[in-house]
C-alpha positions as CSV (number, residue, x, y, z in Angstrom):
1,M,41.5,111.2,111.5
2,R,45.2,110.8,110.7
3,V,47.5,112.8,113.0
4,L,51.2,113.4,112.6
5,V,53.2,113.8,115.8
6,S,56.5,115.2,114.7
7,F,59.3,116.0,117.1
8,G,62.8,117.3,117.7
9,S,64.7,115.7,120.6
10,K,68.3,115.7,121.6
11,R,68.4,113.3,124.5
12,G,65.3,111.2,123.9
13,G,62.9,112.9,126.4
14,T,60.8,114.6,123.8
15,A,60.8,111.5,121.6
16,G,59.3,109.7,124.6
17,L,56.8,112.5,125.1
18,A,55.8,112.3,121.4
19,A,55.3,108.6,121.8
20,M,53.0,109.3,124.8
21,I,51.0,111.8,122.8
22,G,50.8,109.2,120.0
23,E,49.5,106.5,122.4
24,A,46.9,108.8,123.8
25,L,45.7,109.8,120.3
26,T,45.5,106.1,119.3
27,A,43.5,105.3,122.4
28,A,41.1,108.1,121.4
29,G,40.6,106.5,118.0
30,C,43.0,108.4,115.8
31,E,45.4,106.9,113.2
32,V,48.8,108.2,114.3
33,L,52.2,108.6,112.8
34,V,55.0,109.6,115.2
35,S,58.2,110.6,113.5
36,P,61.4,112.7,114.0
37,A,60.8,116.1,112.4
38,K,63.9,115.7,110.3
39,N,62.4,112.6,108.6
40,V,59.1,114.2,107.5
41,Y,59.2,115.5,104.0
42,D,55.5,116.2,103.2
43,L,52.1,116.3,104.9
44,I,50.2,114.4,102.2
45,G,47.3,112.4,103.8
46,V,47.6,114.1,107.2
47,D,44.5,115.6,108.8
48,A,46.2,117.3,111.8
49,V,49.7,117.9,113.1
50,I,51.3,118.1,116.5
51,V,54.9,119.4,116.6
52,A,56.9,118.8,119.7
53,G,60.3,120.3,120.5
54,A,62.6,120.1,123.4
55,L,63.5,123.5,125.0
56,Y,67.2,124.2,125.6
57,A,67.9,127.7,127.1
58,N,64.5,128.9,125.8
59,R,65.2,127.7,122.3
60,W,63.1,125.1,120.7
61,H,64.9,122.1,119.2
62,R,66.4,122.9,115.8
63,D,64.6,120.0,114.0
64,A,61.2,121.2,115.2
65,R,61.9,124.8,114.1
66,R,63.1,123.7,110.7
67,F,60.0,121.4,110.3
68,V,57.6,124.3,111.0
69,R,59.5,126.7,108.6
70,R,59.9,124.0,105.8
71,N,56.2,123.1,106.0
72,A,54.6,126.5,106.9
73,A,52.3,126.7,103.9
74,A,50.9,123.2,104.4
75,L,50.6,123.7,108.1
76,R,48.5,126.8,107.6
77,E,45.9,124.6,105.9
78,L,45.7,122.0,108.8
79,P,44.9,122.0,112.5
80,V,48.2,122.4,114.2
81,W,49.3,122.3,117.9
82,L,52.8,123.0,119.2
83,V,54.3,121.3,122.2
84,S,57.3,122.3,124.2
85,S,59.1,120.0,126.7
86,G,61.6,121.1,129.2
87,P,61.0,122.3,132.7
88,L,62.8,120.0,135.1
89,D,60.2,120.3,137.8
90,A,56.4,119.9,138.1
91,S,55.7,123.5,137.0
92,A,54.3,122.5,133.6
93,E,51.6,120.3,135.2
94,D,50.8,122.9,137.9
95,N,50.6,125.9,135.6
96,D,50.0,126.8,132.0
97,I,53.5,127.9,130.8
98,P,53.3,130.2,127.7
99,P,55.5,129.5,124.7
100,T,58.8,131.1,124.5
101,A,59.0,134.1,122.1
102,Q,60.6,131.9,119.4
103,V,57.8,129.2,119.6
104,A,55.1,131.9,119.8
105,K,56.4,133.4,116.6
106,L,56.3,130.0,114.8
107,A,52.8,129.4,116.2
108,R,51.6,132.7,114.6
109,R,53.4,131.8,111.4
110,V,51.3,128.6,110.9
111,G,48.1,129.7,112.7
112,A,48.6,127.0,115.4
113,R,45.4,126.3,117.4
114,G,47.4,126.0,120.6
115,H,50.5,125.4,122.5
116,V,51.3,123.4,125.7
117,T,54.4,122.9,127.7
118,F,55.1,119.5,129.4
119,G,57.7,118.7,131.9
120,G,61.0,117.4,130.6
121,R,63.4,114.5,131.4
122,L,67.1,114.6,132.2
123,E,68.9,111.3,132.8
124,P,71.4,111.2,135.7
125,D,74.2,110.2,133.3
126,A,73.6,113.0,130.7
127,K,76.7,113.9,128.7
128,G,77.9,117.3,127.5
129,F,77.8,120.7,129.0
130,P,75.6,122.0,130.6
131,A,73.5,118.8,130.8
132,S,76.0,116.8,132.8
133,A,76.2,119.7,135.4
134,M,72.5,120.1,135.5
135,A,72.0,116.3,135.9
136,K,73.9,116.3,139.2
137,K,71.1,118.5,140.8
138,K,68.1,118.1,138.5
139,A,68.0,114.6,137.1
140,G,64.6,113.1,136.8
141,D,61.5,112.7,134.7
142,W,58.6,115.3,134.9
143,R,56.7,114.1,131.8
144,S,53.2,113.4,133.2
145,P,51.2,110.8,131.3
146,A,48.0,112.1,133.0
147,H,48.8,115.6,131.8
148,V,49.4,114.3,128.3
149,R,46.1,112.4,128.2
150,R,44.1,115.4,129.5
151,W,45.7,117.7,126.8
152,V,45.2,115.1,124.0
153,A,41.5,114.8,125.0
154,S,41.1,118.5,124.5
155,V,42.8,118.3,121.1
156,V,40.6,115.3,120.0
157,G,37.6,117.2,121.2
158,E,38.4,120.1,119.0
159,L,39.2,117.8,116.0
160,N,35.8,116.0,116.5
161,R,33.8,119.2,116.8
162,P,31.4,119.6,113.9
163,K,32.6,122.1,111.3
164,V,30.3,125.0,110.8
165,S,30.0,126.2,107.3
166,R,29.6,129.8,106.6
167,P,26.9,131.0,104.2
168,T,28.2,132.0,100.8
């Protein structure tokens, strides 16, 4: 099973999250390609796709949005999951956080099998407004490897489920 983990990340936190997802998929026996969304031009040879995007002010990273729109037809033919990263607290591990309206619309567009939100990361030396202001009070890393592994196990379980063919 070859799985593409494509991501949009501004400050590296979602790139790191994509790498965690890739490592968990590899440990589960999948062949994995982790790549920035802006660098993926086709889905040839891919059996499933996970698209991760950082959330900024309830908007999914532009590269993740563009990837889904650009590849919508191919994504509708594959098992797809969408991932958001962003809360700067433990809320994503404690509760199932629904997708933002924008991400929910993209999920419907490609028939995504699911969505998950993971905690985000903000470095104390973040540059730019509003990140630098937020970093003074909310710097930290809320990406949970255990949460990622549990979620990946559910994805792999679904991918390994025998396909039921319908009578013709």
